[in-house]
TIVO-2410 file (N, C-alpha, C; in nm, 3 decimals):
# residues 105
REC num residu      c1      c2      c3 atome chaine
REC   1      M   8.370  -2.278  -1.340     N      A
REC   1      M   8.312  -2.277  -1.207    CA      A
REC   1      M   8.160  -2.271  -1.213     C      A
REC   2      A   8.109  -2.226  -1.325     N      A
REC   2      A   7.963  -2.215  -1.336    CA      A
REC   2      A   7.896  -2.350  -1.312     C      A
REC   3      F   7.958  -2.460  -1.356     N      A
REC   3      F   7.898  -2.593  -1.336    CA      A
REC   3      F   7.882  -2.622  -1.187     C      A
REC   4      Y   7.990  -2.609  -1.112     N      A
REC   4      Y   7.987  -2.645  -0.970    CA      A
REC   4      Y   7.914  -2.542  -0.884     C      A
REC   5      R   7.929  -2.416  -0.918     N      A
REC   5      R   7.865  -2.309  -0.839    CA      A
REC   5      R   7.718  -2.294  -0.876     C      A
REC   6      D   7.689  -2.279  -1.005     N      A
REC   6      D   7.553  -2.245  -1.047    CA      A
REC   6      D   7.463  -2.366  -1.068     C      A
REC   7      L   7.518  -2.476  -1.119     N      A
REC   7      L   7.435  -2.593  -1.145    CA      A
REC   7      L   7.429  -2.688  -1.026     C      A
REC   8      V   7.547  -2.724  -0.972     N      A
REC   8      V   7.548  -2.812  -0.854    CA      A
REC   8      V   7.504  -2.733  -0.730     C      A
REC   9      G   7.536  -2.604  -0.725     N      A
REC   9      G   7.491  -2.520  -0.616    CA      A
REC   9      G   7.588  -2.505  -0.501     C      A
REC  10      L   7.717  -2.531  -0.524     N      A
REC  10      L   7.816  -2.515  -0.418    CA      A
REC  10      L   7.852  -2.366  -0.407     C      A
REC  11      P   7.838  -2.307  -0.289     N      A
REC  11      P   7.866  -2.164  -0.274    CA      A
REC  11      P   8.014  -2.131  -0.289     C      A
REC  12      E   8.042  -2.027  -0.366     N      A
REC  12      E   8.179  -1.978  -0.378    CA      A
REC  12      E   8.214  -1.900  -0.252     C      A
REC  13      I   8.326  -1.937  -0.189     N      A
REC  13      I   8.366  -1.872  -0.063    CA      A
REC  13      I   8.497  -1.796  -0.075     C      A
REC  14      G   8.561  -1.802  -0.191     N      A
REC  14      G   8.685  -1.727  -0.209    CA      A
REC  14      G   8.749  -1.758  -0.342     C      A
REC  15      R   8.847  -1.676  -0.375     N      A
REC  15      R   8.921  -1.698  -0.500    CA      A
REC  15      R   9.053  -1.625  -0.494     C      A
REC  16      F   9.144  -1.662  -0.581     N      A
REC  16      F   9.270  -1.591  -0.593    CA      A
REC  16      F   9.312  -1.591  -0.739     C      A
REC  17      E   9.393  -1.493  -0.776     N      A
REC  17      E   9.442  -1.482  -0.912    CA      A
REC  17      E   9.590  -1.444  -0.910     C      A
REC  18      G   9.665  -1.501  -1.004     N      A
REC  18      G   9.804  -1.464  -1.022    CA      A
REC  18      G   9.897  -1.499  -0.908     C      A
REC  19      H   9.868  -1.607  -0.837     N      A
REC  19      H   9.956  -1.649  -0.727    CA      A
REC  19      H  10.056  -1.750  -0.782     C      A
REC  20      D  10.178  -1.703  -0.809     N      A
REC  20      D  10.283  -1.788  -0.866    CA      A
REC  20      D  10.236  -1.860  -0.992     C      A
REC  21      G  10.158  -1.791  -1.075     N      A
REC  21      G  10.113  -1.848  -1.201    CA      A
REC  21      G   9.985  -1.929  -1.193     C      A
REC  22      Y   9.918  -1.925  -1.079     N      A
REC  22      Y   9.794  -2.001  -1.062    CA      A
REC  22      Y   9.678  -1.910  -1.023     C      A
REC  23      D   9.560  -1.950  -1.069     N      A
REC  23      D   9.434  -1.890  -1.026    CA      A
REC  23      D   9.353  -2.000  -0.959     C      A
REC  24      G   9.267  -1.963  -0.866     N      A
REC  24      G   9.187  -2.065  -0.799    CA      A
REC  24      G   9.057  -2.012  -0.743     C      A
REC  25      V   8.967  -2.106  -0.719     N      A
REC  25      V   8.836  -2.076  -0.660    CA      A
REC  25      V   8.809  -2.179  -0.551     C      A
REC  26      F   8.753  -2.132  -0.439     N      A
REC  26      F   8.714  -2.218  -0.327    CA      A
REC  26      F   8.562  -2.229  -0.324     C      A
REC  27      L   8.512  -2.352  -0.316     N      A
REC  27      L   8.369  -2.375  -0.306    CA      A
REC  27      L   8.340  -2.450  -0.176     C      A
REC  28      D   8.237  -2.404  -0.108     N      A
REC  28      D   8.197  -2.465   0.019    CA      A
REC  28      D   8.124  -2.596  -0.005     C      A
REC  29      L   8.145  -2.692   0.082     N      A
REC  29      L   8.067  -2.814   0.087    CA      A
REC  29      L   7.980  -2.802   0.213     C      A
REC  30      P   7.863  -2.741   0.201     N      A
REC  30      P   7.783  -2.706   0.318    CA      A
REC  30      P   7.762  -2.824   0.413     C      A
REC  31      G   7.774  -2.791   0.541     N      A
REC  31      G   7.752  -2.891   0.645    CA      A
REC  31      G   7.868  -2.984   0.672     C      A
REC  32      T   7.980  -2.966   0.603     N      A
REC  32      T   8.092  -3.059   0.620    CA      A
REC  32      T   8.213  -2.998   0.689     C      A
REC  33      G   8.224  -2.865   0.689     N      A
REC  33      G   8.344  -2.801   0.739    CA      A
REC  33      G   8.459  -2.813   0.640     C      A
REC  34      A   8.431  -2.857   0.518     N      A
REC  34      A   8.533  -2.875   0.415    CA      A
REC  34      A   8.497  -2.789   0.294     C      A
REC  35      H   8.593  -2.774   0.206     N      A
REC  35      H   8.566  -2.704   0.080    CA      A
REC  35      H   8.649  -2.767  -0.032     C      A
REC  36      L   8.609  -2.736  -0.154     N      A
REC  36      L   8.684  -2.778  -0.273    CA      A
REC  36      L   8.763  -2.659  -0.324     C      A
REC  37      E   8.881  -2.684  -0.372     N      A
REC  37      E   8.960  -2.581  -0.437    CA      A
REC  37      E   8.991  -2.628  -0.578     C      A
REC  38      F   8.955  -2.545  -0.675     N      A
REC  38      F   8.988  -2.571  -0.814    CA      A
REC  38      F   9.091  -2.469  -0.857     C      A
REC  39      T   9.199  -2.516  -0.919     N      A
REC  39      T   9.304  -2.425  -0.963    CA      A
REC  39      T   9.330  -2.445  -1.112     C      A
REC  40      S   9.385  -2.341  -1.172     N      A
REC  40      S   9.431  -2.348  -1.311    CA      A
REC  40      S   9.563  -2.275  -1.318     C      A
REC  41      G   9.642  -2.312  -1.417     N      A
REC  41      G   9.772  -2.249  -1.435    CA      A
REC  41      G   9.883  -2.351  -1.435     C      A
REC  42      G  10.004  -2.302  -1.425     N      A
REC  42      G  10.121  -2.390  -1.425    CA      A
REC  42      G  10.161  -2.429  -1.566     C      A
REC  43      D  10.266  -2.507  -1.576     N      A
REC  43      D  10.323  -2.546  -1.704    CA      A
REC  43      D  10.282  -2.686  -1.750     C      A
REC  44      H  10.198  -2.754  -1.676     N      A
REC  44      H  10.161  -2.892  -1.708    CA      A
REC  44      H  10.026  -2.896  -1.781     C      A
REC  45      E  10.003  -3.004  -1.850     N      A
REC  45      E   9.876  -3.026  -1.918    CA      A
REC  45      E   9.769  -3.066  -1.816     C      A
REC  46      A   9.646  -3.034  -1.848     N      A
REC  46      A   9.534  -3.078  -1.762    CA      A
REC  46      A   9.520  -3.230  -1.773     C      A
REC  47      P   9.478  -3.296  -1.665     N      A
REC  47      P   9.461  -3.441  -1.671    CA      A
REC  47      P   9.344  -3.478  -1.761     C      A
REC  48      E   9.351  -3.599  -1.813     N      A
REC  48      E   9.242  -3.653  -1.894    CA      A
REC  48      E   9.138  -3.716  -1.802     C      A
REC  49      P   9.010  -3.701  -1.832     N      A
REC  49      P   8.908  -3.769  -1.751    CA      A
REC  49      P   8.924  -3.920  -1.757     C      A
REC  50      H   8.895  -3.986  -1.647     N      A
REC  50      H   8.902  -4.131  -1.638    CA      A
REC  50      H   8.771  -4.178  -1.575     C      A
REC  51      P   8.718  -4.293  -1.615     N      A
REC  51      P   8.590  -4.339  -1.560    CA      A
REC  51      P   8.589  -4.359  -1.409     C      A
REC  52      E   8.704  -4.375  -1.348     N      A
REC  52      E   8.710  -4.394  -1.203    CA      A
REC  52      E   8.756  -4.270  -1.128     C      A
REC  53      S   8.775  -4.159  -1.197     N      A
REC  53      S   8.806  -4.031  -1.131    CA      A
REC  53      S   8.675  -3.960  -1.107     C      A
REC  54      L   8.621  -3.981  -0.990     N      A
REC  54      L   8.486  -3.934  -0.957    CA      A
REC  54      L   8.489  -3.836  -0.843     C      A
REC  55      L   8.396  -3.742  -0.846     N      A
REC  55      L   8.367  -3.659  -0.731    CA      A
REC  55      L   8.228  -3.701  -0.686     C      A
REC  56      V   8.218  -3.760  -0.567     N      A
REC  56      V   8.090  -3.807  -0.516    CA      A
REC  56      V   8.044  -3.709  -0.409     C      A
REC  57      L   7.927  -3.651  -0.430     N      A
REC  57      L   7.867  -3.559  -0.334    CA      A
REC  57      L   7.746  -3.629  -0.273     C      A
REC  58      Y   7.745  -3.636  -0.140     N      A
REC  58      Y   7.637  -3.703  -0.069    CA      A
REC  58      Y   7.538  -3.600  -0.015     C      A
REC  59      F   7.410  -3.635  -0.024     N      A
REC  59      F   7.302  -3.548   0.021    CA      A
REC  59      F   7.211  -3.624   0.116     C      A
REC  60      D   7.152  -3.552   0.211     N      A
REC  60      D   7.057  -3.611   0.304    CA      A
REC  60      D   6.916  -3.616   0.247     C      A
REC  61      D   6.893  -3.542   0.139     N      A
REC  61      D   6.758  -3.521   0.088    CA      A
REC  61      D   6.753  -3.555  -0.061     C      A
REC  62      A   6.670  -3.653  -0.098     N      A
REC  62      A   6.656  -3.691  -0.239    CA      A
REC  62      A   6.599  -3.576  -0.322     C      A
REC  63      Q   6.520  -3.491  -0.260     N      A
REC  63      Q   6.463  -3.377  -0.333    CA      A
REC  63      Q   6.573  -3.279  -0.374     C      A
REC  64      E   6.678  -3.265  -0.293     N      A
REC  64      E   6.790  -3.177  -0.331    CA      A
REC  64      E   6.861  -3.233  -0.454     C      A
REC  65      I   6.877  -3.364  -0.459     N      A
REC  65      I   6.938  -3.426  -0.578    CA      A
REC  65      I   6.851  -3.397  -0.700     C      A
REC  66      E   6.720  -3.409  -0.686     N      A
REC  66      E   6.629  -3.381  -0.797    CA      A
REC  66      E   6.636  -3.235  -0.841     C      A
REC  67      R   6.649  -3.142  -0.746     N      A
REC  67      R   6.662  -3.001  -0.781    CA      A
REC  67      R   6.789  -2.975  -0.862     C      A
REC  68      I   6.898  -3.036  -0.818     N      A
REC  68      I   7.025  -3.020  -0.891    CA      A
REC  68      I   7.013  -3.082  -1.030     C      A
REC  69      A   6.958  -3.203  -1.036     N      A
REC  69      A   6.942  -3.271  -1.165    CA      A
REC  69      A   6.858  -3.187  -1.261     C      A
REC  70      G   6.761  -3.116  -1.209     N      A
REC  70      G   6.677  -3.031  -1.292    CA      A
REC  70      G   6.750  -2.912  -1.351     C      A
REC  71      R   6.861  -2.872  -1.292     N      A
REC  71      R   6.941  -2.760  -1.344    CA      A
REC  71      R   7.044  -2.805  -1.447     C      A
REC  72      M   7.068  -2.935  -1.458     N      A
REC  72      M   7.173  -2.984  -1.548    CA      A
REC  72      M   7.129  -2.969  -1.693     C      A
REC  73      P   7.218  -2.914  -1.777     N      A
REC  73      P   7.182  -2.893  -1.917    CA      A
REC  73      P   7.191  -3.020  -2.003     C      A
REC  74      A   7.255  -3.124  -1.952     N      A
REC  74      A   7.273  -3.248  -2.028    CA      A
REC  74      A   7.217  -3.365  -1.949     C      A
REC  75      D   7.191  -3.473  -2.019     N      A
REC  75      D   7.143  -3.595  -1.956    CA      A
REC  75      D   7.249  -3.655  -1.866     C      A
REC  76      P   7.207  -3.738  -1.770     N      A
REC  76      P   7.306  -3.808  -1.688    CA      A
REC  76      P   7.395  -3.898  -1.774     C      A
REC  77      V   7.513  -3.928  -1.721     N      A
REC  77      V   7.604  -4.022  -1.785    CA      A
REC  77      V   7.600  -4.153  -1.706     C      A
REC  78      T   7.653  -4.259  -1.762     N      A
REC  78      T   7.652  -4.389  -1.698    CA      A
REC  78      T   7.789  -4.417  -1.637     C      A
REC  79      P   7.796  -4.428  -1.504     N      A
REC  79      P   7.924  -4.459  -1.439    CA      A
REC  79      P   7.974  -4.599  -1.478     C      A
REC  80      A   8.104  -4.619  -1.475     N      A
REC  80      A   8.163  -4.750  -1.503    CA      A
REC  80      A   8.132  -4.849  -1.392     C      A
REC  81      N   8.133  -4.801  -1.268     N      A
REC  81      N   8.112  -4.887  -1.151    CA      A
REC  81      N   7.963  -4.919  -1.136     C      A
REC  82      P   7.925  -5.047  -1.136     N      A
REC  82      P   7.783  -5.083  -1.125    CA      A
REC  82      P   7.716  -5.030  -0.998     C      A
REC  83      Y   7.793  -5.017  -0.891     N      A
REC  83      Y   7.735  -4.964  -0.767    CA      A
REC  83      Y   7.677  -4.825  -0.790     C      A
REC  84      W   7.754  -4.740  -0.858     N      A
REC  84      W   7.709  -4.603  -0.879    CA      A
REC  84      W   7.595  -4.594  -0.980     C      A
REC  85      R   7.586  -4.691  -1.070     N      A
REC  85      R   7.473  -4.692  -1.164    CA      A
REC  85      R   7.341  -4.703  -1.090     C      A
REC  86      V   7.342  -4.772  -0.977     N      A
REC  86      V   7.220  -4.794  -0.898    CA      A
REC  86      V   7.203  -4.687  -0.791     C      A
REC  87      N   7.312  -4.637  -0.735     N      A
REC  87      N   7.307  -4.556  -0.613    CA      A
REC  87      N   7.340  -4.408  -0.630     C      A
REC  88      A   7.347  -4.359  -0.753     N      A
REC  88      A   7.378  -4.217  -0.773    CA      A
REC  88      A   7.328  -4.172  -0.909     C      A
REC  89      R   7.320  -4.042  -0.924     N      A
REC  89      R   7.299  -3.980  -1.056    CA      A
REC  89      R   7.432  -3.917  -1.094     C      A
REC  90      A   7.478  -3.950  -1.213     N      A
REC  90      A   7.610  -3.904  -1.257    CA      A
REC  90      A   7.596  -3.806  -1.372     C      A
REC  91      Y   7.678  -3.700  -1.365     N      A
REC  91      Y   7.682  -3.599  -1.470    CA      A
REC  91      Y   7.827  -3.571  -1.503     C      A
REC  92      A   7.853  -3.539  -1.628     N      A
REC  92      A   7.989  -3.500  -1.668    CA      A
REC  92      A   8.003  -3.350  -1.651     C      A
REC  93      D   8.113  -3.309  -1.585     N      A
REC  93      D   8.140  -3.165  -1.575    CA      A
REC  93      D   8.196  -3.118  -1.709     C      A
REC  94      P   8.218  -2.989  -1.727     N      A
REC  94      P   8.266  -2.939  -1.857    CA      A
REC  94      P   8.399  -2.998  -1.904     C      A
REC  95      D   8.478  -3.052  -1.811     N      A
REC  95      D   8.605  -3.115  -1.848    CA      A
REC  95      D   8.590  -3.264  -1.875     C      A
REC  96      G   8.470  -3.319  -1.855     N      A
REC  96      G   8.445  -3.460  -1.879    CA      A
REC  96      G   8.458  -3.550  -1.758     C      A
REC  97      F   8.489  -3.493  -1.642     N      A
REC  97      F   8.496  -3.572  -1.519    CA      A
REC  97      F   8.355  -3.594  -1.464     C      A
REC  98      Q   8.334  -3.710  -1.403     N      A
REC  98      Q   8.202  -3.742  -1.351    CA      A
REC  98      Q   8.183  -3.688  -1.210     C      A
REC  99      V   8.067  -3.628  -1.189     N      A
REC  99      V   8.022  -3.583  -1.058    CA      A
REC  99      V   7.899  -3.666  -1.024     C      A
REC 100      L   7.905  -3.735  -0.911     N      A
REC 100      L   7.795  -3.822  -0.871    CA      A
REC 100      L   7.717  -3.759  -0.756     C      A
REC 101      L   7.586  -3.761  -0.768     N      A
REC 101      L   7.497  -3.711  -0.664    CA      A
REC 101      L   7.435  -3.832  -0.598     C      A
REC 102      A   7.468  -3.856  -0.472     N      A
REC 102      A   7.426  -3.977  -0.402    CA      A
REC 102      A   7.354  -3.942  -0.273     C      A
REC 103      L   7.260  -4.027  -0.239     N      A
REC 103      L   7.189  -4.012  -0.113    CA      A
REC 103      L   7.274  -4.073  -0.001     C      A
REC 104      R   7.292  -3.995   0.106     N      A
REC 104      R   7.371  -4.042   0.220    CA      A
REC 104      R   7.296  -4.159   0.287     C      A
REC 105      G   7.375  -4.255   0.333     N      A
REC 105      G   7.315  -4.362   0.411    CA      A
REC 105      G   7.314  -4.488   0.344     C      A
***
């Protein structure tokens, strides 16, 4: 959660532990009325990262994207989709999934 909470800057708004074998964390997506929930547990294997499994976060302010990029410990990655190569900054989360920071509009 440190990647999404501390580096991307999504506020943690709740969590649970030991619910039928699962733990989870809720992160706010400010200004949207929505949130992300990340869970762990269960008897299945974690999915493998895929170049088209993306989390795209849109921002109104290019300076906010630059602030987030400045907190990233690794260089950006190159998305498979040419559109995102031009219109977003992509970073791999600790599991290898791509998170794209894009300007709204």
